[in-house]
N, C-alpha and C positions, 0 to 999 in steps of 0.2 A: 584869348585864352592864355593863361599864364603858363609858364614852363612847368609849374607844379602840377597842372592838370593832366599833362601827358604821363602815360603809364610807362614806367621804366622796366624792361624785362629783368626778371630775377634770374639769378644763376641757374636755378632748377629748371626754369622754362627753356633757357638757352640749351641746356643739356638734353631736354626732351626733343627739341627741334633737331639738334644734331643727330640724335639716335634715329629719329624718323628718316632723316636724309640718308643715313648709312643703310638702313633696311631697304629703303626704296631703291637705292643704287644697287644693292645686292640682288633684289628681285629682278631688276632690269638686266643685270649682268647674267643671271641664270637663264632668263628667257632668250637673251641674245646668243649665249653659248649653245643652248638647245637648238635654236633655229639654225645656227651654223653647223651643228652636228648633223641635223636632218638633211640639210641642203648639200653639204660638202661631203661629209664622211659617209653617209648612208644613202646618198642620192642614187647610186648605181643599183642598190638593193631594191629601192622602191620603183625604179624604172623597170627592173626585172620583174617585180610583182605586177606591175601594170601590164607589161607584155604578157605575163602568165594569164592575166584576166582576159586578154584578147586572143587567147589561143585555146583550142580544144585539143586535149591530149588523148591519143589512142595508144594503148599498150600493145606492144609487139611481143608476143610470146617467144621465148627463146627455144630453139630446138633442143630436146633432151639428147644426151649423149647416146651413142649407139652401143649395143651389147654384141660382142663377138665371141667366137669360140677360141680355143687355145691356138689354133693353127691359122687363124684368119690373116690373109694378106690381100691387098689391093681389092678389097670389097668382098672376096670370097670368105665364106664362114661367118657372114653377118647374120645374126639371129634376130635383132630388133633394130629398126631404124625409123625414119619419120617421113611423112608427106605433108606438104603445106596445104591447108584448107581454110577457106574463109567461112566463118560461122556467124549466123544471125541468132541472137540469144535474147530471150525474155528474162530480164534480171530477176533474181529471187525476191528482192524487195518490191518488185512491181506486181507480184501476185497477191491480191488482197487476202487478208487473214481469213475471211469467211470462206474463201475458196480452198485455202489450205486445209481448214477444218473439215469441210465437206468431203474433199478428196481422201483425206486420211481415214475418216470414218467409213467411207465406201470401201477403201482398200482393205481394211480389217475384215469387213463383212464378206467381201469377195474372196479373200484368202481362205477364210473359214469354209466357205462353200466349196472351193476347189479342193481343199483337203478332204472333205467328205466325199467328193466325187472320186478322188484317188483311192481312198480307202475302199469304197464300194467296188471299183474296178479290180483292185487286188483280190477282193473276196470272190468276185465273179470269175476271175481268171484262174483261180486255184482249182485243181481237180478234186472232185468230191466222191468219185467212185473209182474202182480199180480199172474199169474200162476207159474212163476219161484219162487216167494216168498213163495207160498204155498208148492211147491215141495221141495225147499231147506230146509224149516222149518222141513220137515218130514225125511230128510236125516239122516242116521246113521253117526257116526264118520268115519267109514271106507269108506262110499260112498263120504263123503266130501273130504277125503284125496285123493281118486282116482280122483275125479273131479279136485282137485288142481294140481295133477301131470299132468293131461291132459292139463289143462289150462297153466301150466308152460311151457310145450313143445310147445304149440301154441304161447305163448308170445315170447319164444326164436326164433321160426321160423320167426315170424313177424319182429323181430329185428336182424335177422341173419347178415344183412349187416353192422350193427353197432358193432357186437361182436368184442371184443379185444382178439386176439389169445394169447395163452400161450407163455411165453418166453421159448426159447430153448437154451440149453447149446451150441450146435454146432454152432448156428447162433448169439446168443446175448451175450454170456459171453465173457469177454476179454481173450486173450491168457494166461495171468498170472493166472487168477482165474481158468480157465479150466485146466491148468497144475497142480495147487495145488490140485484140486479135483481129477484128474486122478491119482496123486501120492498116494492118500490115499484110493481110491475106492476099490481096490482089497483087501486091508488089512481089510477094514470094511465090505467086502462082500456085496457091494452095487454099483450100477451103478452111473456114473457121472450125468446122468439125474435125478436120485432120489436125489442125494446130492445137485444138483443145485436147484431143486424145494424147498428143505429145505432152502437154502440160500435166494431164492426169498421170500418165505413166512415169513422168520424171518426178513428180511430187511424191508418189507412192514409193519410189526407189530411193530418191535423194531429196528429201523434203527441204533442205536448206541450200540447194544448189540452183543455179540458173537453168533455164530450160532451152536446150538447142532447138530452135524452130526449123532451121535449115542448115545442113552441114555440107552439102554437095552442090556443085554447079551454081555457086553464088557469084554472079558476074561483078566486075569492078564498077559497072554503072549502078547496080543495086546497092553495093557497098557505099559508094560515094553519095548517092541520093539519101540514104538514111543518115549518114554522118553530117550532111549539109542541112538536113531538115529535122533536127532532133525534136522540135516542137510538135511535129506531126506524128511522131512515133515515141511517145513517152514510155520509158522502161525497156526500150529496145536497144541493144548494143551490137556492134559489129566488130569482130576481131579476126585476125589471122592466127590460126592455131596450127601447130604441128601435131598431127595425129600419129599415133604409133602404127607401124605396119611391120609384118613378120614374114620376111622372105622365105623362111623355112616352114611357113604355115603352121601345122600342128605340132611340130617337133618341140618337145619339152615345154610346151606352152604354159603348163601350170607353174613353172619356175619363175616366170618373168613378172607375173602379177599385172595389176591394172593401174592406170593413171587417171586421176580425176581432179576436180576442182577442190581446193582447200576449203574445209568446213570451219564453222565457228569454234568448235573445240580445238581444232588443230591450230588455229591462229593464236591460241593461248599457249601452245606448247613451245618451250624454248628452242627446240630444234628448228622451228620454222620462223624464228625472229626475223623481222624485216619484210616478210611476205604480206600480201594484201589480198582481199577477197577477189576471187576470179582467177588467181594463179593456180596452175596445175602442179600436183605433186604425186609421188608414188604412193599408192594406196595399199598395195599388198606385194608379196613376193620380193624378188630382187629389186624391182622398181622402188619399193619401200625401204629395204635394207640399205640400199646405196643411193638413196635420193639426193643426198648432199653433193655427190660427185656427178650424177646424171643430170641434175637440174642446172640449167644454165642461168644466165642473167638476162632478164627481159630488157628489150629496148623500148623506144617510144617514138611516136610520130606526132608532131605538133602542127596543127592546122590553124593558121592565123585567120581570125574573123574581124570584121569591122564593128562599129558601134551598133549596127543594125543586126549584128549576129550572122552576117553573111560572110562566107569564105572569101578571102582576098586572093587566093591562088598561091599564096606563099606557104610552103610546107617544108619543115625541117625534120630530120629523122636521125635518131640515135640507134644504130643497129644492135640487135641482140647478140649475146655471146653464147655460143653453143656449149652445151654441157660436155663433160669428159667422157671418153670412151671406157667402158668396162669390159675387160677381157676376162673370160671365164676359163676354168679348168676343163670344161666340157670339150670332148672331141666330137664334132658334129657328125662325122661319118660313122663312128661307133654308135652314136645315139640314133642315127637312122636305122642301123641294123637292129637295135633294140626295139624301136617302134614298129619296124616291119615284122619282127618275130612275134610281138604281141598281137598285131593285127591279124597275122596268119593264124595264130592259135585261137584267138577269141572271135574275131569278126564282129558280127552283130548278134551273137548268141545271147539269149535271155537266161539269166541265172535262175536255176530251178529253186533256189532257196528264197531269193528276195522277189522273184517275179519281175525283176528289172534287168536292164542290160548288164551283162557281165563285164568285169574289168580285170586289170592286172597292173603289175609294176615291175620295173627293172632298175637296179642300181649297180654302178661299177665304180670302184675306188682304187686309187693307188695306195696300197697298204703301208707304204713307208711314211707318207705325209698327210693322208686323208683327202687328197685332191679327188673331186668327183669327176670321173671321166665320162659318165653317162647317167642320166636319171630320166626315166620316162614313165609316165602314168597313162593308162589306157582305160576307157576311151578318152580322146583328146579333142580339142577344137581349135581352129585358127582364131586367135583373139582379135584379128583384124575385122571379123564380122560384126564386132560390137559397134563399129562405126557405120554399118550399112543396114542393119536390120532393126525392126521395131522391137521395143521392150517385151511385147507379148511373145513374139517369135523367139527372142533371146531366152526368156524364161523356159519355154518349151524345149529349146535346144540344149540348155545347160541343166535341166532338172534331173531328178532322180530316175525318172523313167528312161532317160538316155544315158544313164550310168554316171551322172554328175561329172562331166568332163573337165570341169574347173577344179575338181577335188584332186589334190596331189596324193595319190595312194602311197607313193614311195616314202613319204615322211609323216603323213597324217592318218593313214588307215592302219588300224591295229588288228592283227589276226593271230590265231593259234599257229605256232611255228612248225608243228608236227615233228617229224624225225630229224630235221635240221637242228632241233634243240638237244639232240643227244650228245652234241659237243659239250654242252653245259653239264649234262648228267655225268658224262665220263670224267670231266675235270673235277666236279664236286665229289664224285665217288673216290677217285684217286687221291685227291688232296686231303679228304677227311679220313681216309683209311678204311672206308666201307668196303672197297675192293682194292686189290693189288694188281700188278702187272701180270701176275700168274694166276689170278682168279679165273676159274672156268665155270660157267653156269649158263642156264637158259635153255636147256634142252627140252624138246617137246614143242608142239604147236601152240599149246595153251598152258597156263599155270593158274593155280588158285591161291588166293591170298586173303588174309583177314579172318576174323572170327565167323563171318558169314560165308566163307569160302567163295568169294567173288571170283569169277573167271575172267582172265585176261589173255587174249590170243594174239598171235602174229597176223600180219596182213595176209589174207587168203588162207589162213590156218596152215601156213608152211612151217615145217619143222627144220630149223637151221642147225639143230644139234647144240651141244654145249660148247661154248667158245670163250676166248678171252676178250678183253675190251677192244683190241685192235680189230679182230675178225668180226666182232659184233657190229662195229661201225661200218665195215665194208659191206656186209650183207644186210645191215639195218635190222638186226634182231630185236624185236620189241620185247620178247620175254627176258632177255639179258637185262635190259634197262628197266623193266618193270621191278625186277628184283633189287636193282640199285635204289630205285625210288622207294621201295618198301624199307630197305635198310636205313635210309636217310630220314625216313619219317620219325619224328620225335627225338632225333639226335640233337645234341646241344648246338645252339646257334643256327639251327635250320640250314644245314650245309647246302641243300639244293637251291633254296631261295637266296642264300648269301652268295653263292657263286654265280647265280643268274644275274644278280645285281652287280657283282664285280666285273662280269663280262659285258656290262652296259645296258642291261634290260631294266625297265621301270626307271629310266633316267634318260633325259634328252641328250642326244649326241653333241649338241652345240652347233649344228650346221647353220650356216648364215641364211636361214629361211624362217619366216614366221610360221606359226601354227603347227609346229612339230609336236607329235604325240609322244608322251613318255611311256605309254603302255601299262601293263599290269603284270606283276609276278605275284600270284595268289598265295596267301597263307592264312593262318587263323586270325591274325589281327586285321587283315584286309576283309575277310568274311564279316567280322564283327562290325567294322566301320561301315560296310555296305548295308548291313541290317539296320544300323543306326540311321543312315541316310534315308532308307526306305520308310522307317517309322516317323522320322521328322517330316518327310514329304507328305505322308498320309495325314499327319496331324495338322500341318500348315495348310494344305489344300483340301482337306476334308474328303479325301478319296479312299476307297477300299484298297486300292493298289496303285503304286506308282510305276510298277514294272521293273524296279531295280533288282529284285530277287524273286525267284519263284516261290520260295518258302522261307519265312523268317525263322531263324534258329538252326539253320542247316550248317552245322560247324564243319571245319576243315578236317577231313578224315584221312585214313590211310589210302583209301581208293583215290582220293583227290591228288595226293602226292605221287601215286603210281601213274595217274594220268598225266600229271605235270612232267614226269620223267621222260615221256615221249612227245612232249610239246603240245598236249591236249588240255582239255578242261577249260579253266578260266584264264589261261595264259593269253596275253595280248602283246604282240611285238610288231614293230614296223619293219619293212624291208631294209631300210637304211640301218636300223639297229643290228639286224642280222649280219649285214655286210661288214659292219664295223667290228662285231664280235669275232668274226672269222679273221678279219684283218689283224687282230691282236695276236694271232698265232703265226704271223708271217716271220720268216727268217730269210736272210740272204741264201740264195740257192746253194745247196750242199752243206748247209750249217744248221744246227739246232742249238739255240741259245737259251740260257736261263731267263725265265720271266716272260710275261706277256706285255705287249706294248700297243695301246689303243690310241690311234690318231684321232684328231678332231676333224670330221668331214667339213669341207668348205668348197664353195663354188667360185668365189672371186679370186682371180690370180693377181691382177694388177689394174691400175687406173692409168690411162694415157690421155694425152691431148687429142683433140679431133684429128690431128695430123699424125698421131702415132708415137709421139714423144713420151717416154716413160715419166709418170708423175709420182707414183707410189706403188710399191710392190708389197703385197700382203704376205707376211711371213707365217708359215704354218705354226700352230701352237705345239709346244712339246707334248709328246704322247703321254697318256696316263698309264703308269706302270703298275702291274700286278705281279707279285712274286709267285713263280710257279716252276717246279723242278723240270730240268731239261729232259730227263728220261720219261716223265709223264707226257710232256709235249710230243716227244718223238713217237711214243706209242700211239697217241691219238692221231697224229698226222700220217703215220703209216697206215692206219685204218682208212683215213680219208683218201689217201693216194690209191688204195685198192678199189674204191668205189667206181672209178672211171676205167679200171683195167679188168677187173673180174667181178665187180659188184653190181649195184643196182642201176648204174648209168653206163655199164660197159658197152651196151649195144649202141647207145647214142654217140659214144666217142670212138667207135670203130674206125680205124684208119688214122687216128690222131698220132702225131709224133711225140710219144711219151718220153723218149730219150732226150729230146731237145726242150720240150715244154711240158713236164709232168704236171698233171692236173689233180689237185686235191679237191674232192667234191663231196657233196652230201645231198641225197634226195629227201623229200618230205612230202607226205600226203595228209592233209588235215581233214578230219571228219567234220562235217558242217551240219548235218541233219540228224535227227533222231529217227533211226530206221524202224523203231518199234511202231511208229505211227503209220508206216507204209508209205511215207512220202518219198517220191523218187527225187533224189538230190545228189548231184555229183560233188566229189570232194574238191579241195583246193590244192593245186600242185605247187611245189617249191623245189628249187635247186640252188645250191651254192657252189661255185667253182673258184679256185684260187691257183694262180700260176706264179711261182717265185723267180721269174726271169730276172737276171741281174740288172738289166737295163730298163725293162718295161713291166714290172710286176703288176698284177691286177687281181682284184676280187670282184666277182660278179654274182649278184642275186637276182633271181626271177621268181615271180609268183603269178599264178593264173587262177583267179576265182572260177569256180565251176569247171576247173580244168581236168579233174580226175587225178590220176597218179602223177606224181612229180616227174618221174622218168619219162612220161608220155608228153607232158605239156610244157613244163618249165626247163627241163634239162636241154631240149633242143635249142631253146632261145639262148641259153648261156653258151652252148657249144658254138652256135653261129657267131656270137660276139667274140669269143676267144679265137675263132677261125679268122675273123676280120682283123682282130688286133695283132695276131701273129702271122697274118698273110698265108694261111694254109689253103691248100687247093681244095675247092668244094667237091671236085670229082672224087678225090681220095678220102675226104672227110665230109660225108653228106649230112651229118648231124641229124639223123632220123632215128626215131624210137624204134626199137626191135619189137617183134611180135609177142615176146614173153615178158616185157617190162611191166605190164599191168598186173602181173601176179606177185610182184615183189615189193614195190613201194611207190 
C-alpha cells in the first residue's frame, strides 16, 4: 500500500479528538473530587448516620418547671411540681381510621342521650307544688343527694329505649385494633375490654392524641421488653413522663390549667416551633400562658441494636433540661383562708336556682400594682386526680351537677353585682352633675317612677330616710340610687353606662389567664344587638326560639336603668372586675388624690431557674388612669368606710381595729329568681373590702351563689381574709354575721 492510501488526520479531526480528551478528563476529575469529598470530608457524617440507623431513640420528657407562691422557700409554698411515671401508649396513628369513625359517631349519640337524661333529672327534681317547695327547702344535703339518685334512676328508666349501649371490643373494634390490644394485654395485666374502653374514652375526648394504656406501676422489665421487641407490639410506645402533681391539692386549682400532648393544629403554631408529636405542652391556665418558660428541653436515650435488630446492651443518654420555675404573686396562706371560707359558707349545698351544686369565688389584689394575692373558685378539685381516675368518673366529677369545679368563677363567671355596683352609680351621678355632694333624697321605703308608676323598694322595705350620697352608701339605700338611675336615663352619653365602662366593666382586665369574661353593661344598643342575634339564630337554625331573649323588641326603658343603678337587671360582671374597680379608688393611707388608677391584675411575679436564680421579673403595667375629682372620691370613700363601722357590715367587723386598719367596704345582695312564680330561691351574696395600709394594702371580693344576703355570706369570708392578712386576733374579731344583717343588704 502506498503512502498515499493512508488517511492523514485533518486539522478539524485533531481538534475534535483534543476536545473529547479534555471533556473526558474533566468528567473523571469531577468523579474523583466527589469520591474524595464523600470519603474524606463527609465520612464522619455518614458514619454518624449509619450509627443512627443502628440505634433506637427513646425521647425522655423534660420535667416542667414548678409553680410556687410568692413566699416559697426550700420547697414550702410549692403549688405545682412533678412525679416521674412510665407510660405505655397506643400511638394515635396506630388506631385504624374505621375505629376512630366508629368511636366518634358513638360519642355524639351517647352525649345527646346523657344530655336528655340530665334535662329530665332537672325537670323531675324541681318542685311543682307549694308542699314540695316547703319539703325540699327543709331537706338536708344527704336527703337531696338520695332524692337525686332516685330521680336519676327514674329518668334513665324512662329513657331506656333511647339509651346508647357501650361499645364492645368483640363487636365494634376492627380486627387490626383488636389484635394490637390482645398482643399487649397480658403483658400489661389487663383485659382487652379494659384497654378498648380506654381507647374509646381517649378518642372521644382527644381524638388526635395517643391513648395511655397504662400509666402506673409499669416496671422496668415491661418497659425494656416492649422496647426490645417492637415487632411484637406495633403501634405501642413506652416513655417516661413527668406527670403534674399538686401538693396544695384543691387550692386555686383552676388557675394552673392542664398539660397535654401537642395536637396537629398546635404543631403549626409558631409558638411551638421545633416541637414534635408526642411532646406535652400547657393546654390551659397558667400552664398555657407561661408554657415557654415551664416547658423544658427533652432528652433522649439511644439503644444500640445489631443487624438482627437485637439490643447490644450499649445505651447512651442525653439528660433532659428541667423547665424554669414560675413564682406567682399568690400568697398560699391567704388563699387557704379564702378556700376555707368558701367551703364553710357553701359546703355541698345545691343551688335553688340551677338545681346544681352551688359555688362562689374570692379575689384579692394589691391595689397599687394589680398583684393577685388570692384567687379561689369553689367548688374545686385536685387536678392530680386526672392521672388516677377513668374518663367517665372524671366527667362526673367535673360536670355541672358537681358545680363545674374546673370552671374559674373568679374570672369567667359573670353575675349581677347588686349593691356593690352603687360605687359606679355614685361616681356617674356626681361626675355628670345629676347629683351633688349636698343632694339629699330617697326617703321612704319605696318610690314610684315612670309613666306606669312602677314601684321600687328598699331591701326588706326599710325606710332609711332622705340622705346624701355618703350616707346612702353606708346604709345601702336602694331608693337613693333608684332616683340617680332615673335621672341618668336618657342623659347625653349615657353617664351610667359610660362610667361603668370607665371603671372597667364590659372589658377584660388583662389578667394573665385565658378565658376571661368581659361581662355586659346593658343599654339600648346592647338590647338591639341581642334581638338581632336571636333573629339570626332562629333563621339559621329554623327554631322558634334560641333563648337569647324572652321577647324580641323589648327596648331598654327607664326601669332597666333604675335596676342597673343598683347592680340588677342584665348587668353581668366578674369578681375580678369588681375587685379591680374598687382598686381604682385606692389612695395611700391618709390621702385622697385626684383621679382613679386601675391596675392590670397579674399572677406571674418572676421566672427563676430550678435552683432559684432569677431569670426574668415581670414588671407591672402602668395603671389605666381616669380623671375624677378628689372631693367626689372622698365623699364616696367616706360612705364605704362607714359600711364596716355603722352600716351593713358593722356586725361582721365587730372588734376590728379600725384605727390601725380602716376597712372600706360594700355589701351586695343580687336577686336571682322571679319571686312571682313562687319559686324558692336564695339570693347571691357579695362583699368588697379594701384596706389602704401603707405597707400591705389589699382589696378583697367574695361572692357566694345561693348565699342570701351579702352581709351574711360574703362579708364574713372577706373579714377572715383581712384578719389573716393583718394578723388580727380571731377571739377579738370573730368575723361572724350579726342577727340583724339579713334585714339590710
